[in-house]
PDB file of N, H, CA, C and O in Angstrom:
ATOM      1  N   MET A   1     -48.272  29.887  70.305  1.00  0.00           N
ATOM      2  CA  MET A   1     -47.123  29.343  70.996  1.00  0.00           C
ATOM      3  C   MET A   1     -46.050  28.972  69.980  1.00  0.00           C
ATOM      4  O   MET A   1     -46.324  28.259  69.015  1.00  0.00           O
ATOM      5  N   ALA A   2     -44.829  29.456  70.196  1.00  0.00           N
ATOM      6  H   ALA A   2     -44.606  30.035  70.980  1.00  0.00           H
ATOM      7  CA  ALA A   2     -43.714  29.152  69.298  1.00  0.00           C
ATOM      8  C   ALA A   2     -43.138  27.779  69.619  1.00  0.00           C
ATOM      9  O   ALA A   2     -43.093  27.367  70.778  1.00  0.00           O
ATOM     10  N   ILE A   3     -42.706  27.091  68.596  1.00  0.00           N
ATOM     11  H   ILE A   3     -42.742  27.426  67.654  1.00  0.00           H
ATOM     12  CA  ILE A   3     -42.085  25.786  68.769  1.00  0.00           C
ATOM     13  C   ILE A   3     -40.640  25.897  68.306  1.00  0.00           C
ATOM     14  O   ILE A   3     -40.372  26.319  67.181  1.00  0.00           O
ATOM     15  N   TYR A   4     -39.720  25.520  69.167  1.00  0.00           N
ATOM     16  H   TYR A   4     -39.937  25.177  70.081  1.00  0.00           H
ATOM     17  CA  TYR A   4     -38.297  25.606  68.872  1.00  0.00           C
ATOM     18  C   TYR A   4     -37.887  24.465  67.942  1.00  0.00           C
ATOM     19  O   TYR A   4     -38.336  23.329  68.097  1.00  0.00           O
ATOM     20  N   HIS A   5     -37.031  24.784  66.976  1.00  0.00           N
ATOM     21  H   HIS A   5     -36.666  25.706  66.850  1.00  0.00           H
ATOM     22  CA  HIS A   5     -36.501  23.771  66.065  1.00  0.00           C
ATOM     23  C   HIS A   5     -35.029  24.059  65.817  1.00  0.00           C
ATOM     24  O   HIS A   5     -34.657  25.196  65.527  1.00  0.00           O
ATOM     25  N   LEU A   6     -34.201  23.049  65.929  1.00  0.00           N
ATOM     26  H   LEU A   6     -34.503  22.125  66.164  1.00  0.00           H
ATOM     27  CA  LEU A   6     -32.770  23.179  65.662  1.00  0.00           C
ATOM     28  C   LEU A   6     -32.380  22.154  64.614  1.00  0.00           C
ATOM     29  O   LEU A   6     -32.732  20.979  64.718  1.00  0.00           O
ATOM     30  N   ASN A   7     -31.652  22.603  63.607  1.00  0.00           N
ATOM     31  H   ASN A   7     -31.366  23.558  63.522  1.00  0.00           H
ATOM     32  CA  ASN A   7     -31.159  21.716  62.562  1.00  0.00           C
ATOM     33  C   ASN A   7     -29.658  21.958  62.450  1.00  0.00           C
ATOM     34  O   ASN A   7     -29.230  23.079  62.175  1.00  0.00           O
ATOM     35  N   SER A   8     -28.861  20.925  62.658  1.00  0.00           N
ATOM     36  H   SER A   8     -29.208  20.014  62.880  1.00  0.00           H
ATOM     37  CA  SER A   8     -27.415  21.093  62.557  1.00  0.00           C
ATOM     38  C   SER A   8     -26.847  20.057  61.595  1.00  0.00           C
ATOM     39  O   SER A   8     -27.392  18.964  61.436  1.00  0.00           O
ATOM     40  N   LYS A   9     -25.735  20.429  60.956  1.00  0.00           N
ATOM     41  H   LYS A   9     -25.293  21.317  61.085  1.00  0.00           H
ATOM     42  CA  LYS A   9     -25.079  19.548  59.994  1.00  0.00           C
ATOM     43  C   LYS A   9     -23.574  19.652  60.177  1.00  0.00           C
ATOM     44  O   LYS A   9     -23.050  20.719  60.497  1.00  0.00           O
ATOM     45  N   MET A  10     -22.891  18.550  59.976  1.00  0.00           N
ATOM     46  H   MET A  10     -23.316  17.683  59.716  1.00  0.00           H
ATOM     47  CA  MET A  10     -21.429  18.535  60.036  1.00  0.00           C
ATOM     48  C   MET A  10     -20.869  19.017  58.697  1.00  0.00           C
ATOM     49  O   MET A  10     -21.377  18.660  57.634  1.00  0.00           O
ATOM     50  N   ILE A  11     -19.825  19.825  58.766  1.00  0.00           N
ATOM     51  H   ILE A  11     -19.412  20.115  59.629  1.00  0.00           H
ATOM     52  CA  ILE A  11     -19.152  20.303  57.565  1.00  0.00           C
ATOM     53  C   ILE A  11     -17.768  19.676  57.570  1.00  0.00           C
ATOM     54  O   ILE A  11     -17.004  19.870  58.516  1.00  0.00           O
ATOM     55  N   SER A  12     -17.437  18.926  56.525  1.00  0.00           N
ATOM     56  H   SER A  12     -18.058  18.769  55.757  1.00  0.00           H
ATOM     57  CA  SER A  12     -16.197  18.166  56.488  1.00  0.00           C
ATOM     58  C   SER A  12     -15.266  18.678  55.396  1.00  0.00           C
ATOM     59  O   SER A  12     -15.595  18.627  54.211  1.00  0.00           O
ATOM     60  N   ARG A  13     -14.101  19.172  55.806  1.00  0.00           N
ATOM     61  H   ARG A  13     -13.834  19.214  56.769  1.00  0.00           H
ATOM     62  CA  ARG A  13     -13.117  19.621  54.823  1.00  0.00           C
ATOM     63  C   ARG A  13     -12.622  18.438  54.004  1.00  0.00           C
ATOM     64  O   ARG A  13     -12.266  18.598  52.837  1.00  0.00           O
ATOM     65  N   GLY A  14     -12.597  17.250  54.607  1.00  0.00           N
ATOM     66  H   GLY A  14     -12.887  17.121  55.555  1.00  0.00           H
ATOM     67  CA  GLY A  14     -12.173  16.038  53.907  1.00  0.00           C
ATOM     68  C   GLY A  14     -13.093  15.683  52.748  1.00  0.00           C
ATOM     69  O   GLY A  14     -12.684  14.993  51.814  1.00  0.00           O
ATOM     70  N   LYS A  15     -14.321  16.147  52.805  1.00  0.00           N
ATOM     71  H   LYS A  15     -14.654  16.707  53.564  1.00  0.00           H
ATOM     72  CA  LYS A  15     -15.286  15.910  51.728  1.00  0.00           C
ATOM     73  C   LYS A  15     -15.370  17.108  50.779  1.00  0.00           C
ATOM     74  O   LYS A  15     -16.269  17.186  49.942  1.00  0.00           O
ATOM     75  N   GLY A  16     -14.418  18.042  50.921  1.00  0.00           N
ATOM     76  H   GLY A  16     -13.688  17.978  51.601  1.00  0.00           H
ATOM     77  CA  GLY A  16     -14.381  19.201  50.031  1.00  0.00           C
ATOM     78  C   GLY A  16     -15.309  20.327  50.444  1.00  0.00           C
ATOM     79  O   GLY A  16     -15.570  21.230  49.648  1.00  0.00           O
ATOM     80  N   GLN A  17     -15.811  20.296  51.664  1.00  0.00           N
ATOM     81  H   GLN A  17     -15.599  19.562  52.310  1.00  0.00           H
ATOM     82  CA  GLN A  17     -16.718  21.341  52.139  1.00  0.00           C
ATOM     83  C   GLN A  17     -15.925  22.421  52.864  1.00  0.00           C
ATOM     84  O   GLN A  17     -14.842  22.162  53.388  1.00  0.00           O
ATOM     85  N   SER A  18     -16.468  23.623  52.888  1.00  0.00           N
ATOM     86  H   SER A  18     -17.348  23.834  52.462  1.00  0.00           H
ATOM     87  CA  SER A  18     -15.809  24.757  53.525  1.00  0.00           C
ATOM     88  C   SER A  18     -16.759  25.407  54.524  1.00  0.00           C
ATOM     89  O   SER A  18     -17.902  25.718  54.189  1.00  0.00           O
ATOM     90  N   ALA A  19     -16.280  25.612  55.758  1.00  0.00           N
ATOM     91  H   ALA A  19     -15.351  25.359  56.030  1.00  0.00           H
ATOM     92  CA  ALA A  19     -17.095  26.263  56.779  1.00  0.00           C
ATOM     93  C   ALA A  19     -17.415  27.697  56.367  1.00  0.00           C
ATOM     94  O   ALA A  19     -18.522  28.180  56.603  1.00  0.00           O
ATOM     95  N   ILE A  20     -16.447  28.378  55.751  1.00  0.00           N
ATOM     96  H   ILE A  20     -15.547  27.985  55.560  1.00  0.00           H
ATOM     97  CA  ILE A  20     -16.665  29.765  55.333  1.00  0.00           C
ATOM     98  C   ILE A  20     -17.714  29.832  54.223  1.00  0.00           C
ATOM     99  O   ILE A  20     -18.592  30.694  54.251  1.00  0.00           O
ATOM    100  N   ALA A  21     -17.626  28.932  53.251  1.00  0.00           N
ATOM    101  H   ALA A  21     -16.913  28.231  53.229  1.00  0.00           H
ATOM    102  CA  ALA A  21     -18.611  28.912  52.165  1.00  0.00           C
ATOM    103  C   ALA A  21     -19.998  28.620  52.719  1.00  0.00           C
ATOM    104  O   ALA A  21     -20.980  29.225  52.288  1.00  0.00           O
ATOM    105  N   SER A  22     -20.084  27.705  53.661  1.00  0.00           N
ATOM    106  H   SER A  22     -19.287  27.213  54.011  1.00  0.00           H
ATOM    107  CA  SER A  22     -21.376  27.376  54.273  1.00  0.00           C
ATOM    108  C   SER A  22     -21.930  28.569  55.045  1.00  0.00           C
ATOM    109  O   SER A  22     -23.124  28.862  54.968  1.00  0.00           O
ATOM    110  N   ALA A  23     -21.067  29.254  55.787  1.00  0.00           N
ATOM    111  H   ALA A  23     -20.097  29.016  55.849  1.00  0.00           H
ATOM    112  CA  ALA A  23     -21.501  30.432  56.544  1.00  0.00           C
ATOM    113  C   ALA A  23     -21.942  31.551  55.602  1.00  0.00           C
ATOM    114  O   ALA A  23     -22.916  32.250  55.879  1.00  0.00           O
ATOM    115  N   ALA A  24     -21.224  31.720  54.487  1.00  0.00           N
ATOM    116  H   ALA A  24     -20.432  31.152  54.263  1.00  0.00           H
ATOM    117  CA  ALA A  24     -21.596  32.746  53.506  1.00  0.00           C
ATOM    118  C   ALA A  24     -22.955  32.436  52.895  1.00  0.00           C
ATOM    119  O   ALA A  24     -23.770  33.338  52.705  1.00  0.00           O
ATOM    120  N   TYR A  25     -23.200  31.181  52.589  1.00  0.00           N
ATOM    121  H   TYR A  25     -22.537  30.448  52.744  1.00  0.00           H
ATOM    122  CA  TYR A  25     -24.482  30.780  52.003  1.00  0.00           C
ATOM    123  C   TYR A  25     -25.625  31.002  52.995  1.00  0.00           C
ATOM    124  O   TYR A  25     -26.669  31.544  52.633  1.00  0.00           O
ATOM    125  N   ARG A  26     -25.424  30.584  54.234  1.00  0.00           N
ATOM    126  H   ARG A  26     -24.576  30.144  54.528  1.00  0.00           H
ATOM    127  CA  ARG A  26     -26.495  30.673  55.223  1.00  0.00           C
ATOM    128  C   ARG A  26     -26.785  32.109  55.653  1.00  0.00           C
ATOM    129  O   ARG A  26     -27.932  32.448  55.943  1.00  0.00           O
ATOM    130  N   SER A  27     -25.757  32.954  55.697  1.00  0.00           N
ATOM    131  H   SER A  27     -24.825  32.679  55.461  1.00  0.00           H
ATOM    132  CA  SER A  27     -25.949  34.330  56.155  1.00  0.00           C
ATOM    133  C   SER A  27     -26.281  35.296  55.020  1.00  0.00           C
ATOM    134  O   SER A  27     -26.844  36.364  55.260  1.00  0.00           O
ATOM    135  N   GLY A  28     -25.937  34.928  53.791  1.00  0.00           N
ATOM    136  H   GLY A  28     -25.480  34.061  53.595  1.00  0.00           H
ATOM    137  CA  GLY A  28     -26.154  35.841  52.662  1.00  0.00           C
ATOM    138  C   GLY A  28     -25.098  36.922  52.586  1.00  0.00           C
ATOM    139  O   GLY A  28     -25.269  37.897  51.854  1.00  0.00           O
ATOM    140  N   GLU A  29     -23.996  36.774  53.333  1.00  0.00           N
ATOM    141  H   GLU A  29     -23.857  35.982  53.928  1.00  0.00           H
ATOM    142  CA  GLU A  29     -22.918  37.758  53.344  1.00  0.00           C
ATOM    143  C   GLU A  29     -21.765  37.308  52.459  1.00  0.00           C
ATOM    144  O   GLU A  29     -21.616  36.120  52.173  1.00  0.00           O
ATOM    145  N   LYS A  30     -20.957  38.260  52.029  1.00  0.00           N
ATOM    146  H   LYS A  30     -21.078  39.225  52.261  1.00  0.00           H
ATOM    147  CA  LYS A  30     -19.742  37.967  51.277  1.00  0.00           C
ATOM    148  C   LYS A  30     -18.632  37.752  52.294  1.00  0.00           C
ATOM    149  O   LYS A  30     -18.303  38.657  53.060  1.00  0.00           O
ATOM    150  N   LEU A  31     -18.045  36.533  52.304  1.00  0.00           N
ATOM    151  H   LEU A  31     -18.312  35.797  51.682  1.00  0.00           H
ATOM    152  CA  LEU A  31     -17.002  36.195  53.268  1.00  0.00           C
ATOM    153  C   LEU A  31     -15.751  35.718  52.541  1.00  0.00           C
ATOM    154  O   LEU A  31     -15.829  34.966  51.570  1.00  0.00           O
ATOM    155  N   TYR A  32     -14.592  36.168  53.027  1.00  0.00           N
ATOM    156  H   TYR A  32     -14.528  36.779  53.816  1.00  0.00           H
ATOM    157  CA  TYR A  32     -13.313  35.782  52.442  1.00  0.00           C
ATOM    158  C   TYR A  32     -12.707  34.637  53.242  1.00  0.00           C
ATOM    159  O   TYR A  32     -12.645  34.705  54.470  1.00  0.00           O
ATOM    160  N   SER A  33     -12.263  33.591  52.563  1.00  0.00           N
ATOM    161  H   SER A  33     -12.313  33.536  51.566  1.00  0.00           H
ATOM    162  CA  SER A  33     -11.620  32.453  53.203  1.00  0.00           C
ATOM    163  C   SER A  33     -10.109  32.608  53.108  1.00  0.00           C
ATOM    164  O   SER A  33      -9.545  32.606  52.013  1.00  0.00           O
ATOM    165  N   GLU A  34      -9.455  32.742  54.258  1.00  0.00           N
ATOM    166  H   GLU A  34      -9.912  32.744  55.147  1.00  0.00           H
ATOM    167  CA  GLU A  34      -7.994  32.865  54.275  1.00  0.00           C
ATOM    168  C   GLU A  34      -7.338  31.549  53.864  1.00  0.00           C
ATOM    169  O   GLU A  34      -6.277  31.562  53.240  1.00  0.00           O
ATOM    170  N   ARG A  35      -7.942  30.432  54.198  1.00  0.00           N
ATOM    171  H   ARG A  35      -8.804  30.421  54.705  1.00  0.00           H
ATOM    172  CA  ARG A  35      -7.377  29.119  53.872  1.00  0.00           C
ATOM    173  C   ARG A  35      -7.324  28.902  52.362  1.00  0.00           C
ATOM    174  O   ARG A  35      -6.308  28.443  51.840  1.00  0.00           O
ATOM    175  N   TYR A  36      -8.399  29.225  51.662  1.00  0.00           N
ATOM    176  H   TYR A  36      -9.224  29.597  52.086  1.00  0.00           H
ATOM    177  CA  TYR A  36      -8.475  28.976  50.223  1.00  0.00           C
ATOM    178  C   TYR A  36      -8.173  30.213  49.378  1.00  0.00           C
ATOM    179  O   TYR A  36      -8.033  30.113  48.159  1.00  0.00           O
ATOM    180  N   GLY A  37      -8.071  31.380  50.021  1.00  0.00           N
ATOM    181  H   GLY A  37      -8.184  31.462  51.011  1.00  0.00           H
ATOM    182  CA  GLY A  37      -7.746  32.611  49.309  1.00  0.00           C
ATOM    183  C   GLY A  37      -8.813  33.038  48.324  1.00  0.00           C
ATOM    184  O   GLY A  37      -8.501  33.587  47.267  1.00  0.00           O
ATOM    185  N   LYS A  38     -10.068  32.793  48.659  1.00  0.00           N
ATOM    186  H   LYS A  38     -10.321  32.347  49.518  1.00  0.00           H
ATOM    187  CA  LYS A  38     -11.141  33.200  47.765  1.00  0.00           C
ATOM    188  C   LYS A  38     -12.332  33.723  48.554  1.00  0.00           C
ATOM    189  O   LYS A  38     -12.511  33.412  49.732  1.00  0.00           O
ATOM    190  N   THR A  39     -13.137  34.521  47.874  1.00  0.00           N
ATOM    191  H   THR A  39     -12.992  34.774  46.918  1.00  0.00           H
ATOM    192  CA  THR A  39     -14.329  35.093  48.473  1.00  0.00           C
ATOM    193  C   THR A  39     -15.530  34.253  48.091  1.00  0.00           C
ATOM    194  O   THR A  39     -15.690  33.874  46.931  1.00  0.00           O
ATOM    195  N   ASN A  40     -16.367  33.964  49.065  1.00  0.00           N
ATOM    196  H   ASN A  40     -16.236  34.271  50.007  1.00  0.00           H
ATOM    197  CA  ASN A  40     -17.594  33.206  48.844  1.00  0.00           C
ATOM    198  C   ASN A  40     -18.784  34.141  48.996  1.00  0.00           C
ATOM    199  O   ASN A  40     -18.898  34.870  49.982  1.00  0.00           O
ATOM    200  N   PHE A  41     -19.662  34.108  48.014  1.00  0.00           N
ATOM    201  H   PHE A  41     -19.570  33.516  47.213  1.00  0.00           H
ATOM    202  CA  PHE A  41     -20.878  34.925  48.066  1.00  0.00           C
ATOM    203  C   PHE A  41     -21.952  34.229  47.248  1.00  0.00           C
ATOM    204  O   PHE A  41     -21.724  33.821  46.109  1.00  0.00           O
ATOM    205  N   TYR A  42     -23.105  34.104  47.839  1.00  0.00           N
ATOM    206  H   TYR A  42     -23.291  34.436  48.764  1.00  0.00           H
ATOM    207  CA  TYR A  42     -24.236  33.461  47.182  1.00  0.00           C
ATOM    208  C   TYR A  42     -25.414  34.426  47.246  1.00  0.00           C
ATOM    209  O   TYR A  42     -26.134  34.468  48.244  1.00  0.00           O
ATOM    210  N   PRO A  43     -25.615  35.212  46.167  1.00  0.00           N
ATOM    211  CA  PRO A  43     -26.695  36.207  46.198  1.00  0.00           C
ATOM    212  C   PRO A  43     -28.058  35.531  46.307  1.00  0.00           C
ATOM    213  O   PRO A  43     -28.293  34.463  45.743  1.00  0.00           O
ATOM    214  N   ARG A  44     -28.930  36.174  47.037  1.00  0.00           N
ATOM    215  H   ARG A  44     -28.739  37.042  47.495  1.00  0.00           H
ATOM    216  CA  ARG A  44     -30.284  35.661  47.237  1.00  0.00           C
ATOM    217  C   ARG A  44     -31.288  36.758  46.950  1.00  0.00           C
ATOM    218  O   ARG A  44     -31.037  37.938  47.192  1.00  0.00           O
ATOM    219  N   GLU A  45     -32.408  36.352  46.438  1.00  0.00           N
ATOM    220  H   GLU A  45     -32.612  35.393  46.241  1.00  0.00           H
ATOM    221  CA  GLU A  45     -33.476  37.315  46.163  1.00  0.00           C
ATOM    222  C   GLU A  45     -34.017  37.878  47.472  1.00  0.00           C
ATOM    223  O   GLU A  45     -34.260  39.079  47.590  1.00  0.00           O
ATOM    224  N   ILE A  46     -34.202  37.004  48.449  1.00  0.00           N
ATOM    225  H   ILE A  46     -34.004  36.028  48.354  1.00  0.00           H
ATOM    226  CA  ILE A  46     -34.663  37.431  49.768  1.00  0.00           C
ATOM    227  C   ILE A  46     -33.521  37.206  50.751  1.00  0.00           C
ATOM    228  O   ILE A  46     -33.074  36.075  50.942  1.00  0.00           O
ATOM    229  N   GLN A  47     -33.054  38.275  51.370  1.00  0.00           N
ATOM    230  H   GLN A  47     -33.418  39.194  51.215  1.00  0.00           H
ATOM    231  CA  GLN A  47     -31.927  38.198  52.294  1.00  0.00           C
ATOM    232  C   GLN A  47     -32.361  37.519  53.597  1.00  0.00           C
ATOM    233  O   GLN A  47     -33.328  37.952  54.225  1.00  0.00           O
ATOM    234  N   PRO A  48     -31.651  36.452  54.012  1.00  0.00           N
ATOM    235  CA  PRO A  48     -32.021  35.800  55.271  1.00  0.00           C
ATOM    236  C   PRO A  48     -31.680  36.687  56.469  1.00  0.00           C
ATOM    237  O   PRO A  48     -30.758  37.501  56.405  1.00  0.00           O
ATOM    238  N   GLU A  49     -32.415  36.525  57.537  1.00  0.00           N
ATOM    239  H   GLU A  49     -33.164  35.864  57.588  1.00  0.00           H
ATOM    240  CA  GLU A  49     -32.090  37.246  58.766  1.00  0.00           C
ATOM    241  C   GLU A  49     -31.107  36.388  59.543  1.00  0.00           C
ATOM    242  O   GLU A  49     -31.426  35.260  59.915  1.00  0.00           O
ATOM    243  N   SER A  50     -29.928  36.908  59.787  1.00  0.00           N
ATOM    244  H   SER A  50     -29.668  37.825  59.485  1.00  0.00           H
ATOM    245  CA  SER A  50     -28.917  36.140  60.505  1.00  0.00           C
ATOM    246  C   SER A  50     -28.255  37.027  61.547  1.00  0.00           C
ATOM    247  O   SER A  50     -28.126  38.237  61.364  1.00  0.00           O
ATOM    248  N   PHE A  51     -27.845  36.411  62.629  1.00  0.00           N
ATOM    249  H   PHE A  51     -27.950  35.428  62.778  1.00  0.00           H
ATOM    250  CA  PHE A  51     -27.192  37.142  63.706  1.00  0.00           C
ATOM    251  C   PHE A  51     -26.311  36.173  64.482  1.00  0.00           C
ATOM    252  O   PHE A  51     -26.470  34.956  64.397  1.00  0.00           O
ATOM    253  N   ILE A  52     -25.389  36.736  65.233  1.00  0.00           N
ATOM    254  H   ILE A  52     -25.260  37.725  65.302  1.00  0.00           H
ATOM    255  CA  ILE A  52     -24.488  35.950  66.060  1.00  0.00           C
ATOM    256  C   ILE A  52     -24.764  36.311  67.512  1.00  0.00           C
ATOM    257  O   ILE A  52     -24.803  37.488  67.870  1.00  0.00           O
ATOM    258  N   LEU A  53     -24.955  35.300  68.339  1.00  0.00           N
ATOM    259  H   LEU A  53     -24.924  34.344  68.048  1.00  0.00           H
ATOM    260  CA  LEU A  53     -25.140  35.512  69.771  1.00  0.00           C
ATOM    261  C   LEU A  53     -23.827  35.202  70.473  1.00  0.00           C
ATOM    262  O   LEU A  53     -23.162  34.218  70.150  1.00  0.00           O
ATOM    263  N   LYS A  54     -23.456  36.034  71.426  1.00  0.00           N
ATOM    264  H   LYS A  54     -23.996  36.834  71.688  1.00  0.00           H
ATOM    265  CA  LYS A  54     -22.234  35.793  72.182  1.00  0.00           C
ATOM    266  C   LYS A  54     -22.486  36.092  73.651  1.00  0.00           C
ATOM    267  O   LYS A  54     -23.331  36.926  73.976  1.00  0.00           O
ATOM    268  N   PRO A  55     -21.761  35.421  74.545  1.00  0.00           N
ATOM    269  CA  PRO A  55     -21.879  35.752  75.967  1.00  0.00           C
ATOM    270  C   PRO A  55     -21.303  37.138  76.236  1.00  0.00           C
ATOM    271  O   PRO A  55     -20.502  37.640  75.448  1.00  0.00           O
ATOM    272  N   ASP A  56     -21.696  37.741  77.313  1.00  0.00           N
ATOM    273  H   ASP A  56     -22.347  37.333  77.953  1.00  0.00           H
ATOM    274  CA  ASP A  56     -21.225  39.092  77.660  1.00  0.00           C
ATOM    275  C   ASP A  56     -19.712  39.178  77.783  1.00  0.00           C
ATOM    276  O   ASP A  56     -19.130  40.217  77.468  1.00  0.00           O
ATOM    277  N   HIS A  57     -19.061  38.110  78.233  1.00  0.00           N
ATOM    278  H   HIS A  57     -19.533  37.266  78.489  1.00  0.00           H
ATOM    279  CA  HIS A  57     -17.618  38.154  78.457  1.00  0.00           C
ATOM    280  C   HIS A  57     -16.807  37.872  77.183  1.00  0.00           C
ATOM    281  O   HIS A  57     -15.583  38.005  77.201  1.00  0.00           O
ATOM    282  N   ALA A  58     -17.456  37.489  76.094  1.00  0.00           N
ATOM    283  H   ALA A  58     -18.450  37.380  76.080  1.00  0.00           H
ATOM    284  CA  ALA A  58     -16.739  37.204  74.838  1.00  0.00           C
ATOM    285  C   ALA A  58     -16.293  38.515  74.188  1.00  0.00           C
ATOM    286  O   ALA A  58     -16.988  39.525  74.300  1.00  0.00           O
ATOM    287  N   PRO A  59     -15.139  38.510  73.509  1.00  0.00           N
ATOM    288  CA  PRO A  59     -14.668  39.743  72.861  1.00  0.00           C
ATOM    289  C   PRO A  59     -15.591  40.176  71.719  1.00  0.00           C
ATOM    290  O   PRO A  59     -16.293  39.360  71.122  1.00  0.00           O
ATOM    291  N   GLU A  60     -15.570  41.464  71.434  1.00  0.00           N
ATOM    292  H   GLU A  60     -14.999  42.126  71.919  1.00  0.00           H
ATOM    293  CA  GLU A  60     -16.450  42.032  70.400  1.00  0.00           C
ATOM    294  C   GLU A  60     -16.163  41.486  69.003  1.00  0.00           C
ATOM    295  O   GLU A  60     -17.062  41.438  68.163  1.00  0.00           O
ATOM    296  N   TRP A  61     -14.902  41.067  68.742  1.00  0.00           N
ATOM    297  H   TRP A  61     -14.172  41.106  69.424  1.00  0.00           H
ATOM    298  CA  TRP A  61     -14.579  40.590  67.394  1.00  0.00           C
ATOM    299  C   TRP A  61     -15.351  39.320  67.048  1.00  0.00           C
ATOM    300  O   TRP A  61     -15.449  38.968  65.872  1.00  0.00           O
ATOM    301  N   THR A  62     -15.894  38.632  68.032  1.00  0.00           N
ATOM    302  H   THR A  62     -15.814  38.918  68.987  1.00  0.00           H
ATOM    303  CA  THR A  62     -16.651  37.412  67.736  1.00  0.00           C
ATOM    304  C   THR A  62     -17.949  37.710  66.989  1.00  0.00           C
ATOM    305  O   THR A  62     -18.580  36.797  66.456  1.00  0.00           O
ATOM    306  N   LEU A  63     -18.346  38.965  66.949  1.00  0.00           N
ATOM    307  H   LEU A  63     -17.834  39.706  67.383  1.00  0.00           H
ATOM    308  CA  LEU A  63     -19.541  39.345  66.187  1.00  0.00           C
ATOM    309  C   LEU A  63     -19.230  39.554  64.703  1.00  0.00           C
ATOM    310  O   LEU A  63     -20.141  39.741  63.896  1.00  0.00           O
ATOM    311  N   ASP A  64     -17.946  39.523  64.346  1.00  0.00           N
ATOM    312  H   ASP A  64     -17.206  39.371  65.001  1.00  0.00           H
ATOM    313  CA  ASP A  64     -17.526  39.642  62.951  1.00  0.00           C
ATOM    314  C   ASP A  64     -17.474  38.228  62.357  1.00  0.00           C
ATOM    315  O   ASP A  64     -16.549  37.466  62.640  1.00  0.00           O
ATOM    316  N   ARG A  65     -18.455  37.889  61.546  1.00  0.00           N
ATOM    317  H   ARG A  65     -19.206  38.508  61.316  1.00  0.00           H
ATOM    318  CA  ARG A  65     -18.612  36.527  61.019  1.00  0.00           C
ATOM    319  C   ARG A  65     -17.370  36.048  60.261  1.00  0.00           C
ATOM    320  O   ARG A  65     -16.952  34.902  60.428  1.00  0.00           O
ATOM    321  N   GLU A  66     -16.786  36.899  59.444  1.00  0.00           N
ATOM    322  H   GLU A  66     -17.125  37.829  59.308  1.00  0.00           H
ATOM    323  CA  GLU A  66     -15.611  36.511  58.656  1.00  0.00           C
ATOM    324  C   GLU A  66     -14.423  36.193  59.565  1.00  0.00           C
ATOM    325  O   GLU A  66     -13.750  35.178  59.386  1.00  0.00           O
ATOM    326  N   ARG A  67     -14.177  37.047  60.519  1.00  0.00           N
ATOM    327  H   ARG A  67     -14.723  37.872  60.665  1.00  0.00           H
ATOM    328  CA  ARG A  67     -13.064  36.835  61.447  1.00  0.00           C
ATOM    329  C   ARG A  67     -13.313  35.605  62.318  1.00  0.00           C
ATOM    330  O   ARG A  67     -12.384  34.845  62.592  1.00  0.00           O
ATOM    331  N   LEU A  68     -14.534  35.404  62.747  1.00  0.00           N
ATOM    332  H   LEU A  68     -15.289  36.021  62.524  1.00  0.00           H
ATOM    333  CA  LEU A  68     -14.889  34.262  63.576  1.00  0.00           C
ATOM    334  C   LEU A  68     -14.615  32.936  62.849  1.00  0.00           C
ATOM    335  O   LEU A  68     -13.970  32.047  63.406  1.00  0.00           O
ATOM    336  N   TRP A  69     -15.099  32.804  61.622  1.00  0.00           N
ATOM    337  H   TRP A  69     -15.623  33.526  61.170  1.00  0.00           H
ATOM    338  CA  TRP A  69     -14.932  31.535  60.885  1.00  0.00           C
ATOM    339  C   TRP A  69     -13.499  31.331  60.412  1.00  0.00           C
ATOM    340  O   TRP A  69     -13.036  30.192  60.341  1.00  0.00           O
ATOM    341  N   ASN A  70     -12.785  32.410  60.085  1.00  0.00           N
ATOM    342  H   ASN A  70     -13.162  33.334  60.142  1.00  0.00           H
ATOM    343  CA  ASN A  70     -11.383  32.259  59.697  1.00  0.00           C
ATOM    344  C   ASN A  70     -10.511  31.920  60.894  1.00  0.00           C
ATOM    345  O   ASN A  70      -9.405  31.407  60.722  1.00  0.00           O
ATOM    346  N   GLY A  71     -10.982  32.192  62.096  1.00  0.00           N
ATOM    347  H   GLY A  71     -11.880  32.608  62.236  1.00  0.00           H
ATOM    348  CA  GLY A  71     -10.228  31.913  63.304  1.00  0.00           C
ATOM    349  C   GLY A  71     -10.281  30.445  63.734  1.00  0.00           C
ATOM    350  O   GLY A  71      -9.529  30.031  64.616  1.00  0.00           O
ATOM    351  N   LEU A  72     -11.153  29.669  63.125  1.00  0.00           N
ATOM    352  H   LEU A  72     -11.764  30.005  62.408  1.00  0.00           H
ATOM    353  CA  LEU A  72     -11.250  28.247  63.475  1.00  0.00           C
ATOM    354  C   LEU A  72     -10.030  27.489  62.959  1.00  0.00           C
ATOM    355  O   LEU A  72      -9.575  27.730  61.841  1.00  0.00           O
ATOM    356  N   LYS A  73      -9.515  26.599  63.750  1.00  0.00           N
ATOM    357  H   LYS A  73      -9.885  26.404  64.658  1.00  0.00           H
ATOM    358  CA  LYS A  73      -8.349  25.809  63.345  1.00  0.00           C
ATOM    359  C   LYS A  73      -8.723  24.340  63.271  1.00  0.00           C
ATOM    360  O   LYS A  73      -9.708  23.906  63.869  1.00  0.00           O
ATOM    361  N   LYS A  74      -7.942  23.592  62.544  1.00  0.00           N
ATOM    362  H   LYS A  74      -7.141  23.945  62.059  1.00  0.00           H
ATOM    363  CA  LYS A  74      -8.050  22.146  62.329  1.00  0.00           C
ATOM    364  C   LYS A  74      -8.802  21.824  61.097  1.00  0.00           C
ATOM    365  O   LYS A  74      -8.983  20.651  60.772  1.00  0.00           O
TER     366      LYS A  74
END
């Protein structure tokens, strides 16, 4: 029997944290931050399995991790 576990953390720009850098670290992908004008990439020996779930009515671009995180405002 599988046991569900969820772990969430707040990312605060006021504390010098970046949502794009965090997403790049967690996904193992190279992501470009439009806000800071830099690419974040954290190579890993074992590539994590990551995916994005979206509702059927959501646009296809929401599956693009870089575009999704750069689209966040505030």
